C-alpha positions in Angstrom: 42.3 8.1 46.9 40.6 4.9 45.4 36.9 5.0 44.4 36.3 2.2 47.1 37.0 4.9 49.8 34.0 6.9 48.6 31.9 3.9 48.4 31.7 4.0 44.6 31.9 1.0 42.5 34.0 1.6 39.2 32.5 0.3 36.2 34.2 -0.3 32.9 32.3 0.5 29.6 30.9 -2.6 28.1 31.5 -3.5 24.5 27.9 -2.5 23.6 28.4 1.0 25.3 31.5 1.7 23.5 30.0 0.4 20.1 26.9 2.5 20.6 28.6 5.6 21.5 31.1 5.4 18.5 28.2 4.6 16.2 25.9 7.5 17.2 28.6 10.1 17.9 31.3 9.4 15.1 30.1 6.9 12.4 26.5 8.4 11.7 27.5 12.1 11.7 31.0 11.6 10.3 31.0 8.7 7.8 27.3 8.6 7.0 26.9 12.4 7.1 23.4 12.1 8.6 21.4 15.0 9.8 20.7 15.6 13.5 17.1 14.7 13.3 17.9 11.4 11.7 20.6 10.6 14.4 18.0 11.4 16.9 15.5 8.9 15.5 18.3 6.1 15.7 18.9 7.3 19.3 15.3 7.0 20.2 15.2 3.4 19.1 18.0 2.5 21.3 16.3 4.4 24.4 13.4 2.2 23.8 15.5 -0.8 23.6 17.2 0.0 27.0 13.9 0.7 28.5 12.7 -2.9 27.4 15.9 -4.5 28.6 15.5 -3.0 32.1 11.8 -3.0 32.6 10.8 -6.3 30.9 14.0 -8.4 30.8 15.4 -7.1 34.1 18.9 -6.6 32.7 21.1 -3.7 34.1 21.6 -1.1 31.4 25.2 -0.4 32.6 26.0 -4.0 32.1 24.5 -4.8 28.8 26.9 -6.4 26.4 26.6 -7.1 22.7 26.2 -10.9 23.8 23.0 -9.9 25.6 21.4 -8.3 22.6 20.8 -11.5 20.7 18.2 -12.1 18.1 15.8 -13.6 20.6 15.9 -10.3 22.7 15.5 -8.1 19.5 12.3 -10.2 18.5 10.9 -9.8 22.1 11.6 -6.0 21.8 9.8 -5.7 18.6 6.8 -7.6 19.9 6.8 -5.3 23.0 6.5 -2.3 20.8 3.4 -3.5 19.3 1.7 -5.2 22.3 2.9 -2.8 25.3 3.5 0.4 23.5 0.7 0.0 20.8 3.0 1.0 17.9 1.8 0.5 14.3 3.4 -2.0 12.1 5.3 0.9 10.3 6.8 2.2 13.3 7.9 -1.3 14.3 9.5 -1.9 11.1 11.2 1.6 11.4 12.8 0.6 14.7 13.9 -2.7 13.2 15.4 -0.8 10.3 17.4 1.5 12.8 18.6 -1.8 14.7 19.6 -3.4 11.3 21.8 -0.4 10.3 23.5 -0.8 13.8 24.1 -4.5 13.3 25.5 -3.9 9.7 27.9 -1.5 11.2 28.9 -4.1 13.9 29.6 -6.7 11.2 32.4 -4.5 9.8 33.7 -3.4 13.3 33.6 -6.7 15.2 33.7 -9.6 12.5 34.1 -12.0 15.5 30.4 -11.7 16.2 29.4 -12.2 12.6 26.9 -15.1 13.2 24.7 -13.4 16.0 24.7 -10.2 14.1 23.4 -11.8 11.0 20.8 -13.6 13.1 19.5 -10.1 14.1 19.8 -9.0 10.3 17.8 -12.0 9.1 14.7 -10.7 11.2 12.3 -9.6 8.6 10.0 -6.5 8.7 6.2 -7.1 8.9 4.3 -6.7 5.8 2.3 -3.6 5.7 -0.6 -2.3 3.5 0.4 -0.1 0.6 0.8 3.5 1.9 -2.2 5.8 1.4 -1.0 9.1 -0.1 -3.0 11.8 1.7 -3.3 15.0 -0.4 -5.5 17.7 -1.0 -7.4 18.6 -4.2 -6.4 21.7 -6.0 -9.8 23.3 -4.7 -9.2 22.4 -1.0 -5.4 23.6 -1.2 -6.6 26.9 -2.7 -9.0 27.3 0.2 -6.2 26.6 2.7 -3.8 29.0 1.0 -6.5 31.7 1.1 -6.9 31.8 4.8 -4.1 33.9 6.2 -5.1 37.5 6.8 -2.8 39.4 4.4 -3.6 42.8 6.0 -1.7 41.7 9.0 2.1 41.4 9.1 2.0 37.8 10.5 -0.7 36.8 8.1 1.6 37.9 5.3 4.3 35.7 6.6 2.0 32.8 6.9 0.7 33.2 3.3 4.3 33.2 2.1 5.3 30.2 4.3 2.5 28.1 3.0 2.9 29.1 -0.5 6.7 28.4 -0.3 5.8 24.9 1.3 3.5 24.0 -1.4 5.5 25.5 -4.4 8.7 23.8 -3.4 7.3 20.4 -2.1 9.8 20.7 0.7 10.0 18.6 3.7 9.1 20.6 6.9 12.6 20.4 8.3 13.9 21.5 4.8 11.6 24.6 5.2 12.7 25.6 8.8 16.4 25.2 7.7 16.1 27.7 4.9 18.5 30.8 5.2 18.4 33.9 3.4 21.4 32.9 1.5 19.3 29.9 0.0 17.0 32.4 -1.8 17.4 33.5 -5.3 14.7 35.7 -6.6 16.4 37.0 -9.8 15.5 34.9 -13.0 15.6 32.0 -12.9 14.2 32.1 -9.3 15.2 29.0 -7.2 15.3 28.0 -3.6 18.1 25.7 -2.5 16.8 23.0 -0.1 19.1 20.8 2.0 17.5 17.4 2.5 18.5 14.0 3.8 22.0 13.1 3.8 22.9 16.8 3.5 22.2 16.8 -0.2 21.3 20.1 -1.6 18.7 20.5 -4.6 17.7 23.6 -6.3 13.9 24.0 -6.8 12.4 26.5 -9.2 9.8 29.0 -7.9 6.7 30.2 -9.5 6.2 33.8 -10.2 3.4 34.2 -7.5 5.7 32.7 -4.8 8.6 34.9 -6.0 6.4 38.1 -5.5 5.2 36.9 -1.9 8.8 36.1 -0.8 10.3 39.3 -2.3 7.5 41.3 -0.3 7.9 39.4 2.9 12.0 39.8 2.8 11.6 43.5 2.3 9.0 43.8 5.1 11.2 41.8 7.5 14.3 43.5 6.3 15.9 40.3 5.0 18.4 40.5 2.2 20.9 43.2 3.0 24.4 42.5 3.9 24.7 40.8 7.3 21.4 38.9 7.2 22.5 36.2 4.7 22.7 33.6 7.6 19.4 34.6 9.2 16.4 32.1 9.0 14.1 32.7 6.2 11.0 32.1 8.3 10.9 33.6 11.9 8.5 34.2 14.6 7.7 37.6 16.0 10.8 37.6 18.2 12.9 36.9 15.1 13.7 33.4 16.1 13.7 30.5 13.6 10.3 28.6 13.4 10.4 25.0 14.4 8.8 22.0 12.7 6.0 22.0 15.4 5.5 25.7 14.8 5.0 25.3 11.0 2.6 22.4 11.6 0.7 24.5 14.2 0.3 27.4 11.7 -0.8 25.0 8.8 -3.2 23.2 11.2 -4.8 26.5 12.2 -5.6 27.5 8.7 -6.8 24.0 7.6 -9.2 24.2 10.5 -10.6 27.6 9.3 -10.8 26.2 5.8 -12.6 22.9 6.8 -15.2 25.1 8.5 -16.0 26.2 5.0 -15.7 23.2 3.1 -15.9 19.5 3.5 -13.2 19.2 0.8 -10.7 19.9 3.4 -9.8 16.6 5.4 -9.8 16.5 9.3 -5.9 16.6 9.6 -3.6 18.4 7.3 0.1 18.2 7.9 3.1 19.6 6.1 3.7 16.3 4.5 0.3 16.4 3.2 1.1 19.5 1.4 4.3 17.8 -0.1 2.1 15.0 -1.1 -0.4 17.3 -2.8 2.3 19.1 -4.9 3.6 15.6 -6.2 0.0 14.5 -7.1 -0.9 17.8 -8.8 2.3 17.7 -10.8 1.6 14.1 -11.9 -2.1 14.9 -12.8 -0.7 17.7 -14.9 1.3 15.3 -17.0 4.8 16.1 -15.4 7.3 13.3 -15.7 8.0 11.2 -12.6 11.7 11.8 -12.9 11.2 15.5 -12.6 8.9 14.9 -9.6 11.6 12.7 -8.1 14.2 15.4 -8.5 12.0 18.2 -7.2 11.1 16.1 -4.0 14.6 14.9 -3.5 14.0 11.2 -3.6 17.0 9.1 -4.1 15.1 6.3 -5.7 12.3 6.7 -8.3 10.5 3.8 -6.8 9.6 6.1 -3.8 8.1 8.5 -6.2 6.1 5.8 -8.0 3.7 5.7 -4.9 2.1 8.8 -6.5 1.6 7.1 -9.8 -0.1 4.1 -8.1 -2.3 6.4 -5.9 -3.3 8.4 -9.1 -4.1 5.2 -10.8 -6.2 4.0 -8.0 -8.3 7.4 -7.9 -9.0 7.0 -11.6 -10.1 3.6 -11.1 -12.5 4.7 -8.4 -13.8 7.5 -10.6 -14.5 5.0 -13.4 -16.4 2.8 -11.0 -18.7 5.6 -10.0 -19.2 6.7 -13.6 -19.9 3.3 -15.0 -21.1 1.0 -12.2 -23.1 -1.6 -13.9 -21.9 -2.0 -17.4 -19.7 -5.2 -16.8 -21.4 -8.1 -15.3 -19.3 -10.1 -12.7 -21.7 -13.1 -12.6 -20.0 -16.5 -13.5 -21.4 -20.1 -13.6 -20.9 -22.1 -10.4 -18.7 -25.2 -11.1 -21.0 -27.2 -8.9 -23.9 -26.8 -11.4 -21.7 -28.5 -14.1 -20.7 -32.0 -13.7 -17.9 -31.6 -16.2 -15.3 -29.4 -14.4 -13.1 -29.2 -17.5 -16.0 -27.9 -19.6 -16.7 -25.2 -17.0 -13.1 -24.0 -16.7 -13.1 -23.8 -20.6 -16.3 -21.6 -20.4 -14.8 -19.5 -17.7 
């Protein structure tokens, strides 16, 4: 019986639908080997794009073609993100980067549409101010780490979790993905973290963190045969912690610490702890290349933001220490009829 008998209109998938489906379900996980969270970020960009096409442009989502998604529409989408959804410039640029990645894929898969694809790829990101590296001073960090109540079971877990987060400089997803098999406590003690692109790096552990993890694993009966695939950090129901769960735990103790000292900022996230580890290593004289390897950065330029941030902190400290030693007064050229002479004196 045909679809028309049931009053249903049969629609063939458009070229956009086929390309997007293949891109998200085959290309990104298969050829690019991207992690699920990264693929979800790409997916969210296209969900927003479809909402824009439907609500603002009045286009039927099920009929969208690659020809509809030209550079004019993409520019309108980016403007809509900022104006209607109040996204920051950095978020807008992140969405554009996701679209650029898709259109680079289309260039290879569909060379016939090369010109319109390149017009989209030519859309530049907006300039943003240099990123501010939010981090804790050693004193503030020590205060946060001291908050868990170590006389209680969950307090001991939290103390171990926060110490591991700082000691390894791990991303929060890397922390919640840890399994018992990723832990080596015999010398040299290391933790195997799986980061972006499913790349694994081995991070050394300091002695205090090793002692905390060893005690924690004994108390939670992790380590004997049969638990190698268990998550390292779990809730009271022995379910793996989520990123939101780790952020909540850290935020709770940061709030307690902030009540004791103004050194602790209003908002402390797991990434702030990661930044803090990098800054503390840099200030201790550790080479940037080692910090890059510890954090799992692909490019040293990414790690250099910590060096720039540290230089800025030193400049601010010098300004406070010696505020008036150097005068900034210069002669006004309008007071001198000879501009060349003024330039010479300047």
